[in-house]
C-alpha positions in Angstrom: -54.8 -75.9 24.2 -52.5 -76.7 21.3 -48.8 -76.4 21.9 -46.9 -73.6 20.1 -43.2 -74.2 19.2 -40.7 -71.8 20.6 -39.4 -70.9 17.2 -42.9 -69.7 16.3 -43.3 -67.8 19.6 -40.1 -65.9 18.9 -41.3 -64.6 15.5 -42.5 -61.0 15.3 -45.7 -62.0 13.4 -46.8 -64.4 16.2 -46.0 -61.8 18.9 -48.1 -59.1 17.2 -51.1 -61.4 17.2 -50.7 -63.0 20.6 -49.2 -60.5 23.0 -51.1 -60.7 26.3 -52.7 -64.0 25.2 -52.3 -67.3 27.0 -50.2 -69.9 25.2 -48.8 -73.4 25.8 -45.2 -74.3 25.3 -43.2 -77.4 26.2 -39.5 -78.1 26.3 -36.4 -78.7 28.4 -35.0 -76.5 31.1 -31.7 -75.0 30.1 -31.4 -72.9 33.3 -33.6 -72.0 36.3 -32.3 -68.9 38.0 -33.3 -67.7 41.5 -36.3 -70.1 41.4 -37.9 -67.5 39.2 -36.5 -67.4 35.6 -36.6 -70.6 33.5 -34.7 -70.7 30.1 -36.8 -73.1 28.1 -35.9 -74.7 24.8 -37.8 -77.2 22.7 -35.2 -77.8 19.9 -37.2 -75.9 17.3 -34.6 -73.1 17.2 -31.3 -72.0 18.9 -32.9 -69.4 21.2 -34.7 -70.1 24.5 -37.9 -68.5 25.7 -37.8 -67.1 29.2 -40.6 -68.3 31.6 -41.2 -66.2 34.7 -42.4 -68.2 37.7 -44.0 -66.6 40.8 -42.9 -69.2 43.2 -45.6 -68.2 45.7 -48.2 -69.5 43.2 -46.7 -73.0 42.8 -46.1 -75.9 45.1 -42.5 -76.0 46.5 -42.2 -79.8 45.8 -43.2 -79.2 42.2 -40.5 -76.5 41.7 -37.9 -78.8 43.2 -38.4 -81.0 40.2 -37.6 -78.2 37.8 -33.9 -78.7 37.3 -31.3 -78.7 34.5 -32.8 -80.5 31.5 -36.0 -81.6 33.2 -38.9 -81.6 30.7 -41.8 -79.3 31.5 -45.1 -78.0 30.1 -45.9 -74.3 30.7 -49.2 -72.5 30.2 -49.0 -68.7 30.6 -49.4 -65.2 29.3 -47.1 -64.0 26.6 -46.0 -60.5 27.6 -43.3 -58.0 26.6 -40.2 -58.7 28.5 -39.1 -56.4 31.4 -35.5 -57.5 31.2 -32.7 -57.4 28.6 -31.9 -60.2 26.2 -35.4 -61.1 25.0 -38.4 -59.2 23.5 -41.1 -61.4 25.1 -41.4 -63.8 28.0 -44.1 -66.0 29.4 -45.7 -65.4 32.8 -46.4 -69.0 34.1 -49.9 -69.8 35.1 -49.7 -73.6 35.0 -46.6 -75.7 35.2 -46.3 -79.5 34.8 -43.2 -81.6 35.0 -43.3 -84.1 32.1 -40.0 -85.7 32.9 -37.8 -85.0 35.9 -34.0 -84.9 35.8 -31.9 -85.6 38.8 -29.1 -83.0 38.5 -26.7 -85.0 40.7 -26.9 -88.1 38.5 -27.4 -86.5 35.1 -24.4 -87.1 32.8 -24.4 -83.5 31.4 -23.8 -80.7 33.9 -24.4 -77.0 33.0 -20.8 -76.4 32.3 -18.3 -76.9 29.5 -17.8 -80.6 28.5 -15.0 -82.0 26.3 -15.8 -83.3 22.9 -14.4 -86.7 23.9 -16.7 -87.0 26.8 -19.7 -86.0 24.8 -18.9 -88.7 22.2 -19.1 -91.2 25.0 -22.6 -89.8 25.9 -23.9 -89.5 22.4 -27.4 -90.3 23.5 -27.4 -86.9 25.4 -25.0 -84.7 23.4 -27.6 -83.3 21.0 -29.1 -81.6 24.1 -26.1 -79.2 24.3 -26.1 -75.9 22.5 -23.2 -76.9 20.3 -24.7 -80.2 19.0 -28.2 -78.9 18.7 -26.8 -76.2 16.5 -24.7 -78.7 14.5 -27.6 -81.0 13.8 -30.0 -78.3 12.9 -27.5 -77.2 10.3 -26.9 -80.8 9.2 -30.6 -81.0 8.5 -30.6 -77.7 6.6 -27.6 -78.7 4.4 -29.4 -82.0 3.5 -32.6 -80.0 2.6 -30.5 -77.5 0.5 -28.9 -80.4 -1.4 -32.3 -81.7 -2.6 -33.5 -78.2 -3.3 -30.5 -77.3 -5.4 -30.8 -80.4 -7.6 -34.5 -80.2 -7.9 -34.4 -76.6 -9.0 -31.8 -77.5 -11.6 -33.6 -80.4 -13.2 -31.8 -83.4 -11.6 -33.5 -86.7 -10.7 -32.9 -88.3 -7.3 -31.8 -91.9 -7.6 -31.6 -94.5 -4.8 -28.6 -96.7 -5.6 -28.0 -100.1 -3.8 -26.5 -100.2 -0.3 -25.6 -103.9 -0.9 -23.4 -104.4 -4.0 -21.4 -107.0 -5.7 -18.8 -104.6 -7.1 -16.1 -102.4 -5.7 -16.5 -98.9 -7.2 -13.2 -97.6 -6.0 -11.2 -100.8 -6.5 -9.5 -100.4 -3.1 -11.0 -103.5 -1.5 -11.7 -101.7 1.8 -15.3 -102.9 2.0 -17.6 -104.5 4.7 -18.8 -107.9 3.6 -22.4 -108.8 3.8 -23.4 -112.4 4.5 -26.0 -114.6 6.0 -23.6 -117.5 6.4 -22.7 -118.9 9.8 -19.1 -117.6 10.2 -18.5 -120.3 12.8 -19.5 -123.0 10.3 -18.8 -121.9 6.8 -19.9 -124.1 3.9 -17.0 -125.2 1.8 -16.5 -126.4 -1.8 -14.5 -129.5 -2.7 -11.4 -127.5 -3.0 -11.8 -125.9 0.5 -13.0 -122.5 -0.5 -16.2 -120.8 0.9 -19.2 -122.0 -1.0 -20.9 -118.7 -1.8 -23.8 -120.5 -3.5 -25.0 -121.2 0.0 -25.2 -117.5 0.8 -28.3 -115.3 0.5 -27.2 -113.7 -2.8 -25.2 -116.7 -4.0 -22.1 -114.6 -4.4 -19.8 -112.4 -2.3 -21.5 -109.0 -1.6 -20.5 -105.9 0.3 -21.8 -102.6 1.7 -21.3 -100.0 -1.0 -18.5 -97.4 -1.0 -20.2 -95.4 -3.7 -23.4 -95.2 -5.8 -21.5 -93.8 -8.7 -21.4 -96.8 -11.1 -25.2 -97.3 -10.7 -25.6 -93.6 -11.0 -24.0 -93.7 -14.4 -26.7 -96.1 -15.6 -29.3 -93.6 -14.7 -27.5 -90.6 -16.1 -27.2 -92.3 -19.5 -30.9 -92.5 -19.6 -32.2 -89.5 -17.7 -29.4 -87.0 -18.4 -28.9 -85.5 -14.9 -29.2 -87.5 -11.7 -27.9 -87.4 -8.2 -27.7 -89.9 -5.3 -27.6 -89.1 -1.6 -27.2 -92.1 0.7 -25.0 -93.9 3.2 -21.7 -95.3 2.1 -19.2 -97.5 4.0 -15.4 -98.0 4.0 -13.5 -100.5 6.1 -10.4 -98.3 6.4 -8.7 -98.6 9.7 -8.3 -94.9 10.1 -8.4 -93.0 13.4 -7.9 -89.5 12.0 -10.5 -86.7 12.7 -11.2 -86.7 8.9 -12.5 -90.3 8.4 -15.6 -92.4 9.3 -16.5 -96.0 8.5 -20.1 -95.0 7.8 -20.8 -91.7 6.1 -23.1 -90.1 3.6 -22.3 -89.1 0.0 -23.9 -86.9 -2.6 -23.0 -88.0 -6.1 -24.4 -86.1 -9.2 -23.8 -87.7 -12.6 -24.3 -85.7 -15.8 -24.5 -86.8 -19.4 -22.5 -84.7 -21.9 -20.4 -82.9 -19.2 -16.6 -82.8 -19.3 -14.2 -82.1 -16.5 -14.6 -78.3 -16.8 -18.4 -78.6 -16.6 -17.8 -80.8 -13.6 -15.7 -78.2 -11.8 -18.3 -75.5 -12.6 -21.0 -77.7 -11.1 -19.0 -78.5 -8.0 -18.2 -74.9 -7.2 -21.8 -73.6 -7.9 -23.2 -76.5 -5.8 -21.2 -76.0 -2.6 -21.6 -72.2 -2.8 -25.4 -72.7 -2.9 -25.2 -74.9 0.2 -23.2 -72.4 2.2 -25.3 -69.5 1.1 -28.4 -71.3 2.2 -27.1 -71.7 5.8 -25.8 -68.2 5.9 -29.3 -66.9 5.0 -31.4 -69.2 7.1 -29.5 -70.2 10.2 -27.7 -67.1 11.4 -28.3 -67.8 15.2 -26.8 -71.3 15.0 -23.8 -70.0 12.9 -23.1 -67.1 15.2 -23.1 -69.3 18.3 -20.7 -71.8 16.6 -18.5 -68.8 15.4 -18.3 -67.5 19.0 -17.5 -71.0 20.3 -14.5 -71.2 18.0 -13.3 -67.7 19.0 -13.6 -68.7 22.7 -11.6 -71.9 22.0 -8.8 -70.1 20.2 -8.4 -67.0 22.3 -5.7 -68.7 24.4 -3.9 -70.3 21.4 -0.8 -68.9 19.9 -1.7 -66.5 17.1 -0.2 -68.7 14.4 -2.5 -71.5 15.3 -5.7 -69.5 15.2 -8.0 -69.3 12.2 -7.2 -66.2 10.1 -10.9 -65.3 10.1 -14.1 -66.1 12.0 -16.4 -68.9 10.9 -19.1 -66.6 9.4 -16.5 -64.4 7.7 -14.8 -67.5 6.2 -18.1 -68.8 4.8 -18.9 -65.5 3.2 -15.4 -65.3 1.8 -15.8 -68.7 0.1 -19.1 -67.8 -1.6 -17.9 -64.4 -2.7 -14.7 -65.6 -4.4 -13.9 -67.8 -7.4 -12.2 -71.0 -6.5 -8.6 -71.3 -7.6 -8.1 -73.9 -10.4 -4.7 -75.6 -10.9 -3.4 -78.9 -12.3 -1.8 -81.6 -10.2 1.5 -80.8 -12.0 1.2 -77.2 -11.0 0.4 -78.1 -7.4 3.6 -80.3 -7.2 5.7 -77.4 -8.6 4.2 -75.0 -6.1 4.8 -77.3 -3.2 8.4 -78.1 -4.2 9.1 -74.3 -4.4 7.5 -73.6 -1.0 9.3 -72.7 2.2 7.9 -75.7 4.1 9.3 -78.1 1.5 12.7 -76.3 1.3 12.9 -76.4 5.1 11.9 -80.0 5.4 8.7 -79.3 7.3 6.4 -81.6 5.2 6.1 -85.1 6.7 5.2 -86.7 3.4 7.2 -86.6 0.2 6.3 -84.2 -2.6 7.0 -86.0 -5.8 5.2 -86.2 -9.1 3.3 -89.5 -9.1 2.5 -89.5 -5.4 -0.9 -88.5 -4.1 -1.3 -85.2 -2.2 -1.5 -85.5 1.5 -3.7 -83.4 3.9 -0.7 -81.2 4.8 0.0 -80.5 1.1 -3.7 -79.7 0.4 -3.9 -77.4 3.4 -0.8 -75.5 2.3 -2.3 -74.9 -1.1 -5.6 -73.7 0.4 -4.6 -71.9 3.6 -1.1 -70.5 2.8 -0.7 -70.2 -1.0 -4.1 -69.2 -2.3 -6.1 -68.6 0.9 -9.3 -69.9 -0.6 -10.7 -73.2 -2.0 -8.7 -74.8 -4.7 -9.7 -77.3 -7.4 -6.9 -79.6 -8.5 -7.3 -81.6 -11.7 -5.2 -83.8 -13.9 -3.9 -86.4 -11.4 -1.6 -89.2 -12.4 -3.4 -92.2 -13.8 -1.4 -94.6 -11.6 -3.3 -93.9 -8.3 -6.7 -93.0 -9.6 -9.7 -95.2 -10.3 -10.2 -97.2 -13.4 -13.3 -95.3 -14.6 -11.5 -91.9 -15.0 -10.9 -90.7 -18.5 -7.3 -90.7 -19.6 -6.0 -87.3 -20.8 -4.1 -86.8 -24.0 -0.3 -86.6 -23.4 0.9 -83.1 -22.4 4.3 -81.4 -22.6 6.2 -81.0 -19.3 4.0 -83.6 -17.6 6.1 -86.7 -16.6 3.4 -89.4 -17.1 -0.1 -90.2 -18.1 -2.9 -88.3 -16.3 -6.6 -88.6 -16.0 -9.5 -86.1 -16.0 -9.9 -86.2 -12.2 -10.5 -83.3 -9.9 -10.5 -82.7 -6.1 -12.1 -79.6 -4.4 -10.0 -78.6 -1.4 -11.3 -76.5 1.5 -9.5 -74.9 4.5 -9.0 -77.0 7.6 -10.5 -80.2 6.2 -8.8 -80.7 2.9 -10.7 -82.6 0.2 -14.5 -82.2 0.3 -15.2 -83.3 -3.3 -13.6 -85.9 -5.6 -14.8 -86.4 -9.1 -13.8 -87.0 -12.7 -14.9 -87.1 -16.3 -15.7 -90.8 -16.9 -13.9 -92.9 -19.5 -16.5 -93.1 -22.3 -14.2 -94.9 -24.8 -15.2 -98.6 -24.8 -11.7 -99.9 -25.8 -9.9 -97.8 -23.1 -12.3 -98.8 -20.4 -12.0 -102.4 -21.3 -8.2 -102.2 -20.9 -8.5 -100.5 -17.5 -10.9 -103.1 -16.2 -8.7 -106.0 -17.5 -5.7 -104.5 -15.6 -7.6 -105.1 -12.4 -8.0 -108.9 -13.0 -10.5 -111.5 -14.0 -12.8 -110.7 -11.0 -13.3 -107.2 -12.3 -14.0 -108.3 -15.8 -16.6 -110.7 -14.4 -18.2 -108.1 -12.1 -18.3 -105.1 -14.4 -19.6 -106.6 -17.6 -22.6 -104.4 -17.5 -20.5 -101.3 -16.9 -18.6 -102.0 -20.2 -21.9 -102.4 -22.0 -22.9 -98.8 -21.1 -20.1 -97.7 -23.5 -20.9 -100.2 -26.2 -24.5 -99.2 -26.6 -25.2 -95.5 -26.8 -22.4 -94.2 -24.5 -21.5 -90.6 -24.3 -19.1 -88.3 -22.5 -20.2 -87.7 -18.9 -18.9 -86.6 -15.6 -19.7 -86.5 -11.9 -18.3 -86.2 -8.4 -18.9 -87.2 -4.8 -19.3 -84.7 -2.0 -18.7 -86.1 1.4 -21.8 -84.9 3.3 -20.1 -84.9 6.8 -17.1 -83.0 5.3 -19.2 -80.1 4.1 -21.2 -80.0 7.3 -17.9 -80.0 9.2 -16.7 -77.1 7.2 -19.9 -75.1 7.6 -20.1 -75.7 11.4 -16.4 -75.3 12.0 -16.2 -78.5 14.0 -12.7 -79.8 14.2 -13.6 -83.6 14.2 -15.8 -85.3 11.7 -17.2 -87.5 14.4 -19.0 -84.5 15.8 -21.2 -83.8 12.8 -22.8 -87.2 12.6 -25.2 -88.4 15.3 -23.7 -91.8 15.9 -20.1 -92.1 14.5 -18.9 -95.5 13.2 -15.1 -95.7 13.5 -12.6 -98.5 14.2 -13.6 -100.1 17.5 -16.7 -98.0 17.9 -20.3 -99.1 17.0 -22.1 -97.8 20.1 -25.8 -96.6 20.1 
């Protein structure tokens, strides 16, 4: 007999056609109550199917192997449930233990575990209700990303993971080499002889597919990338990973305002997709947060539930302000006047997480898009704005989309399409940049055009949608300083 997934069994269509019929299900035991009721889950959906066992019909030694998270196969009749909490249940006729689990030695017990402990047991944590819900939603967000861009005429590009250029210019990159680090070949002047390396030059893991994405956009019009990126930033915060995934659309003929429109429409589409298609997982995660916060002081609790917050985001326009306006708002705020901000609020300094969260959570109480950042701390490829009154220094057409609790989820800009301006910016970074980015300059010399794009941190948007407080809990195997397990 062919196995039926539990997600299918729980649909009304299947039940209409198969009530009082014998079916086969397989899965893991979430609970076994009174040696009679098995809660079985196969990962296909959040909900369990109840299996009713008449222990007199089964060998006692067999039933002893049915414990928390043992894997079993059940053949039985699908019937209307006699108890509350489920519409149907299965009356077991045959039961086979596919994989036993010793409850005394198993790392996960049927009780609440800390997030820190579950990170140490990452090979088992997806078996919990919390993480199975998170990773089903992670999959769904990835699917919705591809669906959104395909529906809107974008082409999916695979950009290099190994690169010879630093897109961000920050230098926080993982080096790639085949050289023996204990016996490095040297040139006559004592430097590493990169000609002996695989690529015959220094190479790194990419921090962004943007620059290569621009090549494609200036030929195909609208493209997006979706792949792994890497940053060797020695950060231990709950907002950073060394290995993460980025979605980067790049659009010919778009300016900064088109870019903001795209960003807002895009993230609203993703959130709507999860609201419409994964209500059980979302409701569980919502209840989890409420249980976590019920003993917290009121001022530390979220102002609204997870599902309510997601609906609020998609139903309201994002606030749009300039960086200069943001600085003025912050300097006039109570936290600033009372000295509660840890980091300085000055024009010319980047906004910190505490500043971003104030703007989003206290001032506007909804997502905020900040644009027009100072040129001094932004990337070389961002288009310089014309001088403005009451703005202390040069700015660029950059934007950040800020969300509650996690701060920046999107960073982007209109790209500098003027060949002379771009050449100046690259030269400011030094000879190595001029040597590495010759091809990037040529994009402007031959058929260049205004264009814009952004990067969405995949884990950041999944973190927002699921309500998880630490970014390490929305990626299966987090890579952080000192941690490369599994």
